[in-house]
All heavy atoms as TSV, in Angstrom:
chain	resi	resn	atom	element	x	y	z
A	1	MET	N	N	5.636	15.676	1.977
A	1	MET	CA	C	5.491	14.340	1.445
A	1	MET	C	C	4.048	14.159	0.866
A	1	MET	O	O	3.882	13.461	-0.114
A	1	MET	CB	C	5.769	13.256	2.488
A	1	MET	CG	C	5.693	11.878	1.904
A	1	MET	SD	S	6.011	10.567	3.071
A	1	MET	CE	C	4.498	10.390	3.894
A	2	ALA	N	N	3.046	14.724	1.541
A	2	ALA	CA	C	1.691	14.559	1.091
A	2	ALA	C	C	1.538	15.041	-0.377
A	2	ALA	O	O	0.727	14.435	-1.129
A	2	ALA	CB	C	0.743	15.330	1.994
A	3	PHE	N	N	2.253	16.036	-0.751
A	3	PHE	CA	C	2.129	16.552	-2.105
A	3	PHE	C	C	3.000	15.819	-3.061
A	3	PHE	O	O	2.730	15.742	-4.282
A	3	PHE	CB	C	2.466	18.054	-2.222
A	3	PHE	CG	C	1.413	18.953	-1.616
A	3	PHE	CD1	C	1.638	19.567	-0.439
A	3	PHE	CD2	C	0.252	19.139	-2.288
A	3	PHE	CE1	C	0.679	20.380	0.139
A	3	PHE	CE2	C	-0.770	19.956	-1.769
A	3	PHE	CZ	C	-0.541	20.592	-0.567
A	4	SER	N	N	4.058	15.182	-2.570
A	4	SER	CA	C	5.033	14.612	-3.454
A	4	SER	C	C	4.837	13.183	-3.819
A	4	SER	O	O	5.427	12.663	-4.757
A	4	SER	CB	C	6.424	14.766	-2.822
A	4	SER	OG	O	6.703	16.135	-2.590
A	5	HIS	N	N	4.012	12.448	-3.021
A	5	HIS	CA	C	3.942	10.959	-3.307
A	5	HIS	C	C	3.193	10.656	-4.612
A	5	HIS	O	O	3.229	9.516	-5.021
A	5	HIS	CB	C	3.374	10.205	-2.125
A	5	HIS	CG	C	1.916	10.212	-1.993
A	5	HIS	ND1	N	1.144	11.314	-1.525
A	5	HIS	CD2	C	1.008	9.248	-2.278
A	5	HIS	CE1	C	-0.107	10.978	-1.558
A	5	HIS	NE2	N	-0.270	9.761	-1.999
A	6	HIS	N	N	2.618	11.634	-5.272
A	6	HIS	CA	C	2.037	11.415	-6.586
A	6	HIS	C	C	2.996	11.806	-7.700
A	6	HIS	O	O	2.681	11.695	-8.866
A	6	HIS	CB	C	0.752	12.215	-6.744
A	6	HIS	CG	C	-0.359	11.693	-5.904
A	6	HIS	ND1	N	-0.977	10.489	-6.174
A	6	HIS	CD2	C	-0.965	12.139	-4.790
A	6	HIS	CE1	C	-1.937	10.256	-5.278
A	6	HIS	NE2	N	-1.910	11.251	-4.399
A	7	ALA	N	N	4.181	12.174	-7.353
A	7	ALA	CA	C	5.196	12.583	-8.341
A	7	ALA	C	C	5.696	11.316	-9.069
A	7	ALA	O	O	5.613	10.219	-8.527
A	7	ALA	CB	C	6.406	13.317	-7.673
A	8	ARG	N	N	6.119	11.510	-10.260
A	8	ARG	CA	C	6.659	10.361	-11.047
A	8	ARG	C	C	8.101	10.628	-11.421
A	8	ARG	O	O	8.503	11.775	-11.569
A	8	ARG	CB	C	5.864	10.197	-12.360
A	8	ARG	CG	C	4.420	9.674	-12.125
A	8	ARG	CD	C	3.660	9.488	-13.332
A	8	ARG	NE	N	4.408	9.035	-14.501
A	8	ARG	CZ	C	3.897	8.719	-15.658
A	8	ARG	NH1	N	2.652	8.793	-15.806
A	8	ARG	NH2	N	4.696	8.361	-16.665
A	9	TRP	N	N	8.847	9.573	-11.490
A	9	TRP	CA	C	10.279	9.697	-11.778
A	9	TRP	C	C	10.545	10.517	-13.062
A	9	TRP	O	O	11.496	11.240	-13.122
A	9	TRP	CB	C	10.923	8.327	-11.816
A	9	TRP	CG	C	12.420	8.373	-11.773
A	9	TRP	CD1	C	13.258	8.228	-12.831
A	9	TRP	CD2	C	13.212	8.551	-10.668
A	9	TRP	NE1	N	14.565	8.313	-12.436
A	9	TRP	CE2	C	14.526	8.553	-11.048
A	9	TRP	CE3	C	12.941	8.740	-9.289
A	9	TRP	CZ2	C	15.609	8.683	-10.198
A	9	TRP	CZ3	C	14.012	8.930	-8.439
A	9	TRP	CH2	C	15.283	8.940	-8.860
A	10	ASP	N	N	9.689	10.397	-14.051
A	10	ASP	CA	C	9.849	11.133	-15.287
A	10	ASP	C	C	9.341	12.543	-15.249
A	10	ASP	O	O	9.406	13.258	-16.226
A	10	ASP	CB	C	9.212	10.379	-16.452
A	10	ASP	CG	C	7.722	10.220	-16.353
A	10	ASP	OD1	O	7.093	10.755	-15.393
A	10	ASP	OD2	O	7.105	9.490	-17.198
A	11	GLY	N	N	8.767	12.987	-14.111
A	11	GLY	CA	C	8.316	14.367	-14.003
A	11	GLY	C	C	6.875	14.602	-14.405
A	11	GLY	O	O	6.395	15.733	-14.412
A	12	LYS	N	N	6.135	13.588	-14.762
A	12	LYS	CA	C	4.764	13.747	-15.273
A	12	LYS	C	C	3.764	13.614	-14.164
A	12	LYS	O	O	2.571	13.692	-14.449
A	12	LYS	CB	C	4.486	12.699	-16.333
A	12	LYS	CG	C	5.344	12.885	-17.604
A	12	LYS	CD	C	4.957	11.908	-18.646
A	12	LYS	CE	C	5.788	12.096	-19.895
A	12	LYS	NZ	N	5.490	11.126	-20.934
A	13	GLY	N	N	4.193	13.553	-12.920
A	13	GLY	CA	C	3.207	13.493	-11.811
A	13	GLY	C	C	2.672	14.821	-11.460
A	13	GLY	O	O	2.902	15.847	-12.112
A	14	TYR	N	N	1.901	14.838	-10.328
A	14	TYR	CA	C	1.370	16.124	-9.917
A	14	TYR	C	C	1.587	16.288	-8.432
A	14	TYR	O	O	1.877	15.290	-7.745
A	14	TYR	CB	C	-0.103	16.221	-10.290
A	14	TYR	CG	C	-0.985	15.152	-9.623
A	14	TYR	CD1	C	-1.624	15.398	-8.391
A	14	TYR	CD2	C	-1.191	13.949	-10.225
A	14	TYR	CE1	C	-2.386	14.406	-7.761
A	14	TYR	CE2	C	-1.982	12.947	-9.599
A	14	TYR	CZ	C	-2.600	13.225	-8.384
A	14	TYR	OH	O	-3.365	12.287	-7.806
A	15	PRO	N	N	1.471	17.433	-7.795
A	15	PRO	CA	C	1.035	18.707	-8.454
A	15	PRO	C	C	2.241	19.549	-8.937
A	15	PRO	O	O	2.055	20.489	-9.644
A	15	PRO	CB	C	0.368	19.408	-7.281
A	15	PRO	CG	C	1.117	19.017	-6.071
A	15	PRO	CD	C	1.506	17.560	-6.377
A	16	ASN	N	N	3.450	19.178	-8.572
A	16	ASN	CA	C	4.600	20.073	-8.900
A	16	ASN	C	C	5.522	19.602	-10.029
A	16	ASN	O	O	6.555	20.156	-10.207
A	16	ASN	CB	C	5.423	20.342	-7.671
A	16	ASN	CG	C	4.564	21.000	-6.565
A	16	ASN	OD1	O	3.790	21.853	-6.878
A	16	ASN	ND2	N	4.809	20.665	-5.345
A	17	GLN	N	N	5.163	18.509	-10.659
A	17	GLN	CA	C	5.983	17.913	-11.738
A	17	GLN	C	C	7.474	17.730	-11.297
A	17	GLN	O	O	8.377	18.020	-12.056
A	17	GLN	CB	C	5.928	18.756	-13.012
A	17	GLN	CG	C	4.661	18.695	-13.742
A	17	GLN	CD	C	3.532	19.517	-13.154
A	17	GLN	OE1	O	3.847	20.605	-12.651
A	17	GLN	NE2	N	2.320	19.037	-13.143
A	18	LEU	N	N	7.626	17.223	-10.088
A	18	LEU	CA	C	8.993	16.905	-9.628
A	18	LEU	C	C	9.456	15.648	-10.395
A	18	LEU	O	O	8.640	14.794	-10.812
A	18	LEU	CB	C	8.990	16.580	-8.136
A	18	LEU	CG	C	8.532	17.722	-7.184
A	18	LEU	CD1	C	8.508	17.192	-5.765
A	18	LEU	CD2	C	9.489	18.915	-7.344
A	19	ALA	N	N	10.735	15.605	-10.618
A	19	ALA	CA	C	11.307	14.472	-11.346
A	19	ALA	C	C	12.550	13.927	-10.649
A	19	ALA	O	O	13.293	14.694	-10.017
A	19	ALA	CB	C	11.677	14.855	-12.797
A	20	GLY	N	N	12.781	12.655	-10.806
A	20	GLY	CA	C	14.016	12.037	-10.290
A	20	GLY	C	C	14.323	12.311	-8.839
A	20	GLY	O	O	13.386	12.144	-8.016
A	21	GLU	N	N	15.494	12.701	-8.568
A	21	GLU	CA	C	15.894	12.953	-7.190
A	21	GLU	C	C	15.386	14.218	-6.549
A	21	GLU	O	O	15.580	14.493	-5.414
A	21	GLU	CB	C	17.439	12.869	-7.050
A	21	GLU	CG	C	17.912	11.460	-7.342
A	21	GLU	CD	C	19.321	11.199	-6.913
A	21	GLU	OE1	O	19.885	12.033	-6.166
A	21	GLU	OE2	O	19.829	10.159	-7.294
A	22	GLN	N	N	14.584	14.989	-7.308
A	22	GLN	CA	C	13.852	16.122	-6.756
A	22	GLN	C	C	12.757	15.654	-5.837
A	22	GLN	O	O	12.293	16.352	-4.929
A	22	GLN	CB	C	13.228	17.001	-7.856
A	22	GLN	CG	C	14.179	17.712	-8.751
A	22	GLN	CD	C	13.463	18.466	-9.829
A	22	GLN	OE1	O	12.472	17.961	-10.387
A	22	GLN	NE2	N	13.982	19.569	-10.210
A	23	ILE	N	N	12.249	14.428	-6.071
A	23	ILE	CA	C	11.178	13.831	-5.263
A	23	ILE	C	C	11.836	13.430	-3.916
A	23	ILE	O	O	12.804	12.679	-3.917
A	23	ILE	CB	C	10.610	12.617	-5.995
A	23	ILE	CG1	C	10.133	12.985	-7.379
A	23	ILE	CG2	C	9.465	11.990	-5.156
A	23	ILE	CD1	C	9.753	11.814	-8.251
A	24	PRO	N	N	11.252	13.865	-2.824
A	24	PRO	CA	C	11.804	13.473	-1.506
A	24	PRO	C	C	11.782	11.968	-1.354
A	24	PRO	O	O	10.882	11.288	-1.789
A	24	PRO	CB	C	10.825	14.206	-0.521
A	24	PRO	CG	C	10.202	15.308	-1.293
A	24	PRO	CD	C	10.139	14.787	-2.694
A	25	LEU	N	N	12.822	11.450	-0.654
A	25	LEU	CA	C	12.932	10.032	-0.455
A	25	LEU	C	C	11.689	9.480	0.252
A	25	LEU	O	O	11.192	8.420	-0.071
A	25	LEU	CB	C	14.180	9.743	0.363
A	25	LEU	CG	C	14.428	8.249	0.684
A	25	LEU	CD1	C	14.574	7.461	-0.645
A	25	LEU	CD2	C	15.664	8.099	1.566
A	26	SER	N	N	11.210	10.231	1.253
A	26	SER	CA	C	9.990	9.745	1.955
A	26	SER	C	C	8.810	9.584	1.011
A	26	SER	O	O	7.998	8.644	1.163
A	26	SER	CB	C	9.643	10.681	3.100
A	26	SER	OG	O	9.394	12.030	2.617
A	27	ALA	N	N	8.707	10.496	0.019
A	27	ALA	CA	C	7.594	10.384	-0.921
A	27	ALA	C	C	7.786	9.180	-1.828
A	27	ALA	O	O	6.820	8.504	-2.206
A	27	ALA	CB	C	7.444	11.678	-1.730
A	28	ARG	N	N	9.012	8.893	-2.198
A	28	ARG	CA	C	9.308	7.747	-3.065
A	28	ARG	C	C	8.980	6.469	-2.350
A	28	ARG	O	O	8.344	5.541	-2.888
A	28	ARG	CB	C	10.760	7.733	-3.493
A	28	ARG	CG	C	11.093	8.845	-4.524
A	28	ARG	CD	C	12.488	8.723	-4.993
A	28	ARG	NE	N	13.282	9.706	-4.267
A	28	ARG	CZ	C	14.596	9.730	-4.235
A	28	ARG	NH1	N	15.302	8.822	-4.827
A	28	ARG	NH2	N	15.249	10.673	-3.623
A	29	ILE	N	N	9.281	6.382	-1.029
A	29	ILE	CA	C	8.999	5.224	-0.217
A	29	ILE	C	C	7.547	5.021	-0.120
A	29	ILE	O	O	6.980	3.938	-0.231
A	29	ILE	CB	C	9.705	5.267	1.151
A	29	ILE	CG1	C	11.199	5.195	0.924
A	29	ILE	CG2	C	9.186	4.197	2.112
A	29	ILE	CD1	C	11.997	5.521	2.173
A	30	ALA	N	N	6.803	6.165	0.168
A	30	ALA	CA	C	5.307	6.062	0.294
A	30	ALA	C	C	4.672	5.597	-0.960
A	30	ALA	O	O	3.754	4.832	-0.966
A	30	ALA	CB	C	4.817	7.437	0.700
A	31	SER	N	N	5.179	6.044	-2.089
A	31	SER	CA	C	4.650	5.598	-3.428
A	31	SER	C	C	4.833	4.116	-3.630
A	31	SER	O	O	3.905	3.459	-4.051
A	31	SER	CB	C	5.408	6.403	-4.486
A	31	SER	OG	O	4.833	6.043	-5.757
A	32	VAL	N	N	6.006	3.609	-3.319
A	32	VAL	CA	C	6.257	2.183	-3.447
A	32	VAL	C	C	5.293	1.405	-2.437
A	32	VAL	O	O	4.716	0.388	-2.845
A	32	VAL	CB	C	7.710	1.834	-3.202
A	32	VAL	CG1	C	7.953	0.311	-3.100
A	32	VAL	CG2	C	8.565	2.406	-4.260
A	33	ALA	N	N	5.185	1.902	-1.226
A	33	ALA	CA	C	4.305	1.285	-0.295
A	33	ALA	C	C	2.850	1.218	-0.779
A	33	ALA	O	O	2.176	0.207	-0.586
A	33	ALA	CB	C	4.432	1.941	1.065
A	34	ASP	N	N	2.412	2.306	-1.400
A	34	ASP	CA	C	1.029	2.374	-1.974
A	34	ASP	C	C	0.872	1.230	-2.984
A	34	ASP	O	O	-0.131	0.516	-3.020
A	34	ASP	CB	C	0.781	3.667	-2.597
A	34	ASP	CG	C	0.439	4.779	-1.664
A	34	ASP	OD1	O	0.161	4.441	-0.478
A	34	ASP	OD2	O	0.468	5.957	-2.056
A	35	VAL	N	N	1.809	1.036	-3.859
A	35	VAL	CA	C	1.719	0.045	-4.930
A	35	VAL	C	C	1.711	-1.346	-4.289
A	35	VAL	O	O	0.877	-2.201	-4.674
A	35	VAL	CB	C	2.865	0.165	-5.962
A	35	VAL	CG1	C	2.911	-1.012	-6.880
A	35	VAL	CG2	C	2.751	1.451	-6.718
A	36	VAL	N	N	2.610	-1.598	-3.366
A	36	VAL	CA	C	2.655	-2.922	-2.723
A	36	VAL	C	C	1.384	-3.226	-2.011
A	36	VAL	O	O	0.849	-4.305	-2.056
A	36	VAL	CB	C	3.906	-2.971	-1.768
A	36	VAL	CG1	C	3.809	-4.242	-0.870
A	36	VAL	CG2	C	5.189	-2.980	-2.478
A	37	ASN	N	N	0.847	-2.186	-1.310
A	37	ASN	CA	C	-0.430	-2.401	-0.577
A	37	ASN	C	C	-1.578	-2.733	-1.571
A	37	ASN	O	O	-2.402	-3.635	-1.272
A	37	ASN	CB	C	-0.768	-1.111	0.175
A	37	ASN	CG	C	-1.980	-1.237	1.040
A	37	ASN	OD1	O	-2.136	-2.230	1.761
A	37	ASN	ND2	N	-2.851	-0.247	0.938
A	38	GLU	N	N	-1.625	-2.079	-2.672
A	38	GLU	CA	C	-2.653	-2.363	-3.682
A	38	GLU	C	C	-2.475	-3.792	-4.235
A	38	GLU	O	O	-3.480	-4.504	-4.399
A	38	GLU	CB	C	-2.652	-1.331	-4.820
A	38	GLU	CG	C	-3.124	0.026	-4.397
A	38	GLU	CD	C	-4.601	-0.034	-3.947
A	38	GLU	OE1	O	-5.455	-0.697	-4.641
A	38	GLU	OE2	O	-4.917	0.595	-2.956
A	39	LEU	N	N	-1.298	-4.114	-4.510
A	39	LEU	CA	C	-1.025	-5.491	-5.041
A	39	LEU	C	C	-1.378	-6.600	-4.054
A	39	LEU	O	O	-2.064	-7.549	-4.457
A	39	LEU	CB	C	0.429	-5.631	-5.549
A	39	LEU	CG	C	0.838	-4.786	-6.747
A	39	LEU	CD1	C	2.310	-4.899	-6.963
A	39	LEU	CD2	C	0.077	-5.254	-7.988
A	40	VAL	N	N	-0.961	-6.419	-2.861
A	40	VAL	CA	C	-1.239	-7.444	-1.806
A	40	VAL	C	C	-2.764	-7.469	-1.499
A	40	VAL	O	O	-3.314	-8.534	-1.384
A	40	VAL	CB	C	-0.406	-7.183	-0.570
A	40	VAL	CG1	C	-0.892	-8.050	0.575
A	40	VAL	CG2	C	1.029	-7.404	-0.843
A	41	GLY	N	N	-3.352	-6.305	-1.385
A	41	GLY	CA	C	-4.767	-6.201	-1.112
A	41	GLY	C	C	-5.609	-6.852	-2.212
A	41	GLY	O	O	-6.547	-7.577	-1.942
A	42	TYR	N	N	-5.236	-6.607	-3.440
A	42	TYR	CA	C	-5.942	-7.198	-4.556
A	42	TYR	C	C	-5.802	-8.741	-4.561
A	42	TYR	O	O	-6.747	-9.489	-4.732
A	42	TYR	CB	C	-5.450	-6.633	-5.894
A	42	TYR	CG	C	-6.011	-7.385	-7.103
A	42	TYR	CD1	C	-7.289	-7.132	-7.527
A	42	TYR	CD2	C	-5.253	-8.364	-7.776
A	42	TYR	CE1	C	-7.835	-7.793	-8.591
A	42	TYR	CE2	C	-5.782	-9.051	-8.857
A	42	TYR	CZ	C	-7.082	-8.802	-9.281
A	42	TYR	OH	O	-7.611	-9.454	-10.297
A	43	THR	N	N	-4.596	-9.212	-4.275
A	43	THR	CA	C	-4.308	-10.657	-4.281
A	43	THR	C	C	-5.123	-11.335	-3.207
A	43	THR	O	O	-5.754	-12.326	-3.393
A	43	THR	CB	C	-2.856	-10.919	-4.065
A	43	THR	OG1	O	-2.075	-10.249	-5.110
A	43	THR	CG2	C	-2.555	-12.398	-4.152
A	44	LEU	N	N	-5.145	-10.749	-2.022
A	44	LEU	CA	C	-5.896	-11.360	-0.911
A	44	LEU	C	C	-7.383	-11.448	-1.224
A	44	LEU	O	O	-8.012	-12.505	-1.062
A	44	LEU	CB	C	-5.695	-10.591	0.411
A	44	LEU	CG	C	-4.345	-10.706	1.045
A	44	LEU	CD1	C	-4.279	-9.773	2.280
A	44	LEU	CD2	C	-4.061	-12.134	1.465
A	45	SER	N	N	-7.967	-10.333	-1.657
A	45	SER	CA	C	-9.397	-10.344	-1.949
A	45	SER	C	C	-9.716	-11.159	-3.187
A	45	SER	O	O	-10.747	-11.804	-3.252
A	45	SER	CB	C	-9.917	-8.946	-2.093
A	45	SER	OG	O	-9.273	-8.263	-3.156
A	46	HIS	N	N	-8.843	-11.108	-4.169
A	46	HIS	CA	C	-9.102	-11.791	-5.412
A	46	HIS	C	C	-9.182	-13.351	-5.262
A	46	HIS	O	O	-10.026	-13.973	-5.870
A	46	HIS	CB	C	-7.962	-11.527	-6.439
A	46	HIS	CG	C	-8.134	-12.155	-7.753
A	46	HIS	ND1	N	-9.074	-11.705	-8.693
A	46	HIS	CD2	C	-7.471	-13.198	-8.295
A	46	HIS	CE1	C	-8.973	-12.497	-9.731
A	46	HIS	NE2	N	-8.054	-13.363	-9.586
A	47	PHE	N	N	-8.379	-13.891	-4.391
A	47	PHE	CA	C	-8.381	-15.288	-4.157
A	47	PHE	C	C	-9.196	-15.726	-2.956
A	47	PHE	O	O	-9.201	-16.842	-2.556
A	47	PHE	CB	C	-6.969	-15.817	-4.023
A	47	PHE	CG	C	-6.148	-15.717	-5.289
A	47	PHE	CD1	C	-5.143	-14.822	-5.444
A	47	PHE	CD2	C	-6.485	-16.495	-6.412
A	47	PHE	CE1	C	-4.409	-14.644	-6.605
A	47	PHE	CE2	C	-5.747	-16.442	-7.559
A	47	PHE	CZ	C	-4.705	-15.513	-7.697
A	48	GLY	N	N	-9.922	-14.756	-2.358
A	48	GLY	CA	C	-10.748	-15.055	-1.186
A	48	GLY	C	C	-9.930	-15.348	0.065
A	48	GLY	O	O	-10.473	-15.902	1.052
A	49	LEU	N	N	-8.690	-14.982	0.041
A	49	LEU	CA	C	-7.841	-15.250	1.199
A	49	LEU	C	C	-8.206	-14.351	2.357
A	49	LEU	O	O	-8.051	-14.695	3.509
A	49	LEU	CB	C	-6.381	-15.075	0.792
A	49	LEU	CG	C	-5.787	-16.081	-0.165
A	49	LEU	CD1	C	-4.383	-15.700	-0.494
A	49	LEU	CD2	C	-5.856	-17.486	0.339
A	50	GLU	N	N	-8.622	-13.127	2.061
A	50	GLU	CA	C	-8.955	-12.182	3.142
A	50	GLU	C	C	-10.000	-12.776	4.082
A	50	GLU	O	O	-9.863	-12.714	5.300
A	50	GLU	CB	C	-9.408	-10.894	2.487
A	50	GLU	CG	C	-9.465	-9.733	3.463
A	50	GLU	CD	C	-9.729	-8.406	2.738
A	50	GLU	OE1	O	-10.240	-8.437	1.561
A	50	GLU	OE2	O	-9.314	-7.428	3.310
A	51	GLU	N	N	-11.046	-13.306	3.504
A	51	GLU	CA	C	-12.144	-13.809	4.291
A	51	GLU	C	C	-11.691	-15.055	5.092
A	51	GLU	O	O	-12.014	-15.215	6.273
A	51	GLU	CB	C	-13.341	-14.281	3.398
A	51	GLU	CG	C	-14.058	-13.052	2.794
A	51	GLU	CD	C	-13.375	-12.484	1.582
A	51	GLU	OE1	O	-12.534	-13.172	0.973
A	51	GLU	OE2	O	-13.710	-11.349	1.180
A	52	ARG	N	N	-10.864	-15.912	4.478
A	52	ARG	CA	C	-10.319	-17.044	5.168
A	52	ARG	C	C	-9.407	-16.656	6.279
A	52	ARG	O	O	-9.436	-17.272	7.382
A	52	ARG	CB	C	-9.625	-17.972	4.179
A	52	ARG	CG	C	-10.581	-18.785	3.316
A	52	ARG	CD	C	-9.861	-19.839	2.544
A	52	ARG	NE	N	-9.704	-19.320	1.166
A	52	ARG	CZ	C	-8.892	-19.790	0.247
A	52	ARG	NH1	N	-8.113	-20.740	0.560
A	52	ARG	NH2	N	-8.874	-19.286	-0.910
A	53	LEU	N	N	-8.605	-15.640	6.096
A	53	LEU	CA	C	-7.741	-15.202	7.209
A	53	LEU	C	C	-8.547	-14.632	8.289
A	53	LEU	O	O	-8.182	-14.887	9.528
A	53	LEU	CB	C	-6.736	-14.099	6.639
A	53	LEU	CG	C	-5.688	-14.664	5.720
A	53	LEU	CD1	C	-4.889	-13.521	5.149
A	53	LEU	CD2	C	-4.747	-15.640	6.436
A	54	LEU	N	N	-9.604	-13.869	8.023
A	54	LEU	CA	C	-10.465	-13.347	9.079
A	54	LEU	C	C	-11.124	-14.472	9.866
A	54	LEU	O	O	-11.212	-14.438	11.081
A	54	LEU	CB	C	-11.533	-12.420	8.475
A	54	LEU	CG	C	-11.023	-11.076	8.011
A	54	LEU	CD1	C	-12.133	-10.311	7.292
A	54	LEU	CD2	C	-10.460	-10.256	9.126
A	55	ASP	N	N	-11.609	-15.504	9.195
A	55	ASP	CA	C	-12.161	-16.695	9.846
A	55	ASP	C	C	-11.176	-17.334	10.730
A	55	ASP	O	O	-11.483	-17.713	11.904
A	55	ASP	CB	C	-12.731	-17.682	8.814
A	55	ASP	CG	C	-13.938	-17.213	8.125
A	55	ASP	OD1	O	-14.599	-16.276	8.605
A	55	ASP	OD2	O	-14.248	-17.784	7.083
A	56	GLU	N	N	-9.928	-17.505	10.316
A	56	GLU	CA	C	-8.949	-18.114	11.136
A	56	GLU	C	C	-8.586	-17.225	12.355
A	56	GLU	O	O	-8.401	-17.730	13.421
A	56	GLU	CB	C	-7.623	-18.369	10.312
A	56	GLU	CG	C	-7.768	-19.471	9.248
A	56	GLU	CD	C	-8.145	-20.794	9.877
A	56	GLU	OE1	O	-7.566	-21.136	10.921
A	56	GLU	OE2	O	-9.059	-21.447	9.311
A	57	ASP	N	N	-8.600	-15.936	12.162
A	57	ASP	CA	C	-8.355	-14.975	13.281
A	57	ASP	C	C	-9.474	-15.128	14.331
A	57	ASP	O	O	-9.191	-15.170	15.557
A	57	ASP	CB	C	-8.299	-13.518	12.848
A	57	ASP	CG	C	-7.046	-13.221	12.107
A	57	ASP	OD1	O	-6.082	-13.973	12.185
A	57	ASP	OD2	O	-6.989	-12.162	11.410
A	58	LYS	N	N	-10.702	-15.225	13.891
A	58	LYS	CA	C	-11.842	-15.406	14.810
A	58	LYS	C	C	-11.700	-16.727	15.617
A	58	LYS	O	O	-11.954	-16.755	16.815
A	58	LYS	CB	C	-13.125	-15.347	14.037
A	58	LYS	CG	C	-13.527	-14.013	13.542
A	58	LYS	CD	C	-14.783	-14.058	12.752
A	58	LYS	CE	C	-15.043	-12.724	12.016
A	58	LYS	NZ	N	-16.210	-12.820	11.165
A	59	LYS	N	N	-11.296	-17.795	14.872
A	59	LYS	CA	C	-11.106	-19.062	15.551
A	59	LYS	C	C	-10.040	-18.978	16.631
A	59	LYS	O	O	-10.149	-19.593	17.711
A	59	LYS	CB	C	-10.798	-20.207	14.523
A	59	LYS	CG	C	-11.923	-20.562	13.645
A	59	LYS	CD	C	-11.464	-21.567	12.620
A	59	LYS	CE	C	-12.484	-21.844	11.587
A	59	LYS	NZ	N	-12.009	-22.779	10.509
A	60	PHE	N	N	-8.936	-18.286	16.283
A	60	PHE	CA	C	-7.857	-18.183	17.197
A	60	PHE	C	C	-8.252	-17.374	18.439
A	60	PHE	O	O	-7.913	-17.719	19.581
A	60	PHE	CB	C	-6.655	-17.511	16.562
A	60	PHE	CG	C	-5.402	-17.504	17.353
A	60	PHE	CD1	C	-4.762	-18.691	17.699
A	60	PHE	CD2	C	-4.889	-16.271	17.782
A	60	PHE	CE1	C	-3.585	-18.636	18.481
A	60	PHE	CE2	C	-3.754	-16.241	18.573
A	60	PHE	CZ	C	-3.085	-17.362	18.934
A	61	VAL	N	N	-8.958	-16.278	18.212
A	61	VAL	CA	C	-9.451	-15.446	19.333
A	61	VAL	C	C	-10.377	-16.263	20.241
A	61	VAL	O	O	-10.300	-16.256	21.451
A	61	VAL	CB	C	-10.154	-14.200	18.859
A	61	VAL	CG1	C	-10.856	-13.487	20.008
A	61	VAL	CG2	C	-9.162	-13.259	18.206
A	62	HIS	N	N	-11.270	-17.063	19.625
A	62	HIS	CA	C	-12.104	-17.971	20.389
A	62	HIS	C	C	-11.282	-18.984	21.169
A	62	HIS	O	O	-11.593	-19.250	22.335
A	62	HIS	CB	C	-13.123	-18.657	19.454
A	62	HIS	CG	C	-14.081	-19.557	20.153
A	62	HIS	ND1	N	-15.095	-19.056	20.970
A	62	HIS	CD2	C	-14.121	-20.896	20.216
A	62	HIS	CE1	C	-15.772	-20.115	21.464
A	62	HIS	NE2	N	-15.215	-21.230	21.044
A	63	TYR	N	N	-10.294	-19.519	20.563
A	63	TYR	CA	C	-9.451	-20.480	21.212
A	63	TYR	C	C	-8.753	-19.923	22.439
A	63	TYR	O	O	-8.589	-20.548	23.455
A	63	TYR	CB	C	-8.345	-21.000	20.187
A	63	TYR	CG	C	-7.284	-21.867	20.787
A	63	TYR	CD1	C	-7.556	-23.196	21.126
A	63	TYR	CD2	C	-6.023	-21.324	21.036
A	63	TYR	CE1	C	-6.531	-23.989	21.707
A	63	TYR	CE2	C	-5.008	-22.114	21.560
A	63	TYR	CZ	C	-5.279	-23.446	21.910
A	63	TYR	OH	O	-4.325	-24.219	22.459
A	64	LEU	N	N	-8.374	-18.615	22.320
A	64	LEU	CA	C	-7.711	-17.930	23.454
A	64	LEU	C	C	-8.736	-17.519	24.588
A	64	LEU	O	O	-8.329	-17.047	25.612
A	64	LEU	CB	C	-7.024	-16.687	22.974
A	64	LEU	CG	C	-5.821	-16.929	22.057
A	64	LEU	CD1	C	-5.240	-15.602	21.579
A	64	LEU	CD2	C	-4.736	-17.697	22.779
A	65	GLY	N	N	-10.034	-17.756	24.284
A	65	GLY	CA	C	-11.034	-17.414	25.303
A	65	GLY	C	C	-11.631	-16.050	25.102
A	65	GLY	O	O	-12.300	-15.547	26.021
A	66	GLY	N	N	-11.467	-15.435	23.922
A	66	GLY	CA	C	-11.994	-14.086	23.722
A	66	GLY	C	C	-13.308	-14.084	23.086
A	66	GLY	O	O	-13.988	-15.026	22.753
């Protein structure tokens, strides 16, 4: 999977130019997860939500006595 998650459905990925269903399912899932992670991460940091969520987490921990 480590080598295959950079494969592209059209076969233009690397390192082995796998295409379509030649790409292992686990690698396809990892590739989608990478994209979702980037999109969500960008959104949180772009709108300053990441810092606000961290502040809320700290408040909650303090509330619990930590």
